[in-house]
N, C-alpha and C positions, 0 to 999 in steps of 0.2 A: 680530645680533650673540648666538650663544646666549650661556646663563646660563656653559655652562665657559668659552664662547672667553673670556667678560669676568673670571672667575675668571682667569682663568690670563692673561689681560694685564694684570693690577693686583696679579696673585704679583712676574710678572716685570720689574713692574715699574721706577725708577732710584726709590729712597725720600730723600726727604727727610727730618731732624729733627724732628717733630712733640713741640716740649716737652708741650705738652697727653695727651699716650698717661702723662708718666713719673707713677709712684704716688706716692704725700705720703701716706705708712701709719705713723701714732703707735707708738710702745711702749710695751708696757706694762710694770711693779715687773715683771717676770720673776725677776731676775736680783740681789736685795737681796739687804745678805747674805755674795757674792758677792764678790772682787776674780777679778780676771784681769789676763793680763798679754798684751802683745798687739808680735809683734816688729814692727821695719819699719810701726811708726807714724803715719808727723811722713808722709805724703804718702801717698794715694792710695788703696787697702785699707784699707790698714792704718789709713788714720788714718778712714774709715767706722768700721770695725767695733771704734776703739777708741770713738767713738760714739756705736754704738749700745748697745752695750754701756752704757757710760753711761747709755745716754739706758734704756735696761733694769735700774737700778737697783743697776751693779756697780762700785766703785772698779778704777785699772786703773791698771798698771805701762806708761809708753811707749815704747820702744826709739826709740834711734837708730841712727845709725852714724858717718851727718853731716846737717850743716844743722839743729844743737845749738836756733836761734832759731825755727824747726815748729816742733819737736819742745812749747817751749813752750806757741808758742801753741794745740796739740790737747792738751796738760795744760789750758788755762786756761779752755778750752771745756769738758773736763769738768766739773771743778772751776765753773761753770757751771749745770751740770747738777741742783747737791748734791752731786755727789760727789767724791772726794777722789784726786788723782790724783800720782803721780810720774811724774820722768825718769828716763831708763837710760839711757845708752850703753853700747853692748859690740858687737861684731862676732859676728857667731849664729855664725860656724866658727872662732871660738877661745873652745876649753874652757873654757876659767881668766874666761873674759871673765862666759862664758854662764852658770857657774854662780854667781858675782860677781852678774848680773844679778839672780838669779832667791831667794839669799840676800837682796838687798838689798830686796825687792817685798816677797817674807815676811816681814821681821822689821821694815817698815813697815808693813805688814797685817793682818798677825799670818797667816795663808798665805794660800794661793793655791788657788779654786777652777778655776778656766777660765786655760785656757792655746793662745796663738794662737798658729800658727809661718805665718807671714806670709813676714815678711825674704825677699827671694831676685831677682835680677837678670837681666841676659843679654849676652851677649857672641857677638851670632850673626857665623857661617863661613859658605864652603861648606867642608863636610867635611875636601880633598883641603889648604885652604889653612888650614886652622883649628887654633892651638897649643896645646901639651902644658897650657901656663899659661891659657888662652883654657878650655879642657877641666875643668882642676883648679876653679879659684875657681869657677864655673858650679855645679860639682855641690858642695863644700867648703860653697859660698854653700846656695844651695837645698835638698840630701840631707843634708850632714852637718850645717847647721845645723838642721836638723830633732830631726835625731833627738839631735843635747845638747840644744838644747831641751823637745823631750819626754821624753827620759828623765830633765830633775831634773824637771822638774812632776812629774812619777809618782814618783816616790822623794817627794815630797812627797805626792804624793794615797798615799799605800802611809802612808808614816809616822802620819797623820793618822785617814785613815778617812772615813765616811761621821758628817751632822754631822744628828739628825733636825732637822727641824725650818727644816732650809736649803737641801736637795737633797736625791733622793731617790739620787745616785751623788756621789761620794767625790772623785771631778775628773772633769772635761771638758776633751779635747782636740782641740781642733778645726787639719787639715793643711793652709795653702793651696795648692792645690793649681793644674790646668789645663786642660780641654778638653783639651790635648794631654800627659797621661799616655792617652788613647787617640788624636785625633791627628796621625799623624806628619807630620814641618812637617818640610820639606827647608832645607836650610841650619844652622838651628838644634838642630840632635842632642846640643851637648852640654843645651843650657834642655828637650827634648823628651827625654832620657833623663834627668834628671835631674828631672820630672813623673809618668814614669813610676816611678820607682823611689820620690815617696811614695807613690804606692797603695799597692804591696807594703809600706814602711815602714810605712804605715797598718790595711792590713789585721793585720798581724802583729803588731802593740804591739797592737790592740783583740780581739786576739784570747787572748792571755797579760794581757790585763790586764781583761776582761769578767767572771771569779769574784773580781775582785776591786773590782765595782761600780763599774770607772772605764770610761769609753765615750771612746769615742778615731772618729771620723769625720773629713774633707775637705771642703773645695766645691771643686769648679771650676767658677774662673773663663770665659766666652766673651770676647765682646768685649763691654770696661769702660772709659765714660771715664775714663781716667787720661792722667797728664802723661806721660808711660816712652811713651804712644800713639798722642800727639794725628796725627801722620802720620796717621794711618790716620782718622781723623773732621774732622779740624780747616776741610777742605773740602769745599763740598758733592757736588764729582770722585769726595775721597777713602772719604766718606760712602755715596754711592751703591753703588761696584763692594768695602761691605763687607758692604753686605746681601744681596749677593749669596749670603752665608758665613748667613743668620741670616733662618730660615725665619719668625721672628717680625717682621718691620724693623724694626726699634728697639735702638741701642744699650743696652748694659745701663749703668747709671747705679754708682755706691760703695756706692750704698744699698742698692738690691739685695742686694747681698755681704753687707751691716752685717745685714739684716733674715735673711739662710738663718743668717746665726753667731747670730743670738740662739735663732734657734727651737733651732737644738744643741745651745748653750747651756744653753737649758731644759731645768726637769721635763714638757713636754709632749711631745722623743724623747726621752724616758727607755728607751725599745724600742725605739731608731737609736744603732748600734754599727760601725764595720767597713765604714762605707758614704760613698760619694764621695757628696755632691749637685751636681751639677750644676744652673750653674746661669749657662744662656747662650743665649734666647734659640730655642734649637733646634741651636744648629751641632752637636751631637753625631749629627745625623740627618742630616750628611751630603746638605745638602741637593738637591746638585747629582746624584742618583739619582729625586728629586721625581721627576723629564718622564722620567726609565727610564732614568737614566744617561748 
């Protein structure tokens, strides 16, 4: 067998999850004195981001809308890292609840430096049977929710300005998007539309706020091991099928997203604004075309 043929066979072989390929990278203390708020922080990616920011030195407001007990668990973990944490219930699609949430976080911590809009949901349906309620619910949480949260954050960042010795930026916004801001997704037109909207929301905010030293970026996760998508990775058959979409041949971990969020929030990324960082193992490389389409 030729080397090229062997490589093709390896790349096409069903992938089994290998725990040895999961990185375990310590967080540097790069966010001290920079309080953060993370929406949808009581599970999955939001939880990992909240914990990552805390390990990097930030106090964190943990937002949730259901399951307060899991939000409290996340807050206790943050406190275990020696940081302060508060738990705040708010539906991000409701303007009054968002305003109250940010006011509470600012009152508790004195200000905010980092705002991570992560809360989101799916209500999947074929186009012809999707209801207006399903469309509006996903858009209101995933897109309008990000607008409301980042507007509240921008007001605080502009009010306070740059704090010398703490951060080179007046504030850092991170919008949680998806590979589906770029990859069409039949049966999910509401979700994909919300993520495409987030891309333009993020870029427009970045353009407007850059002169005020506020940086705005997005993270586009690919296939990440979270409870919401457990059927896609919980069996060997499902995992092998999923890996046909991931050139790097491993599922992403929530901490992969948290590491990206910490970097984007740090001064190491000070010249980065208006961009989406895809953390997807190459999913946006359209692996179906690796053999010519």
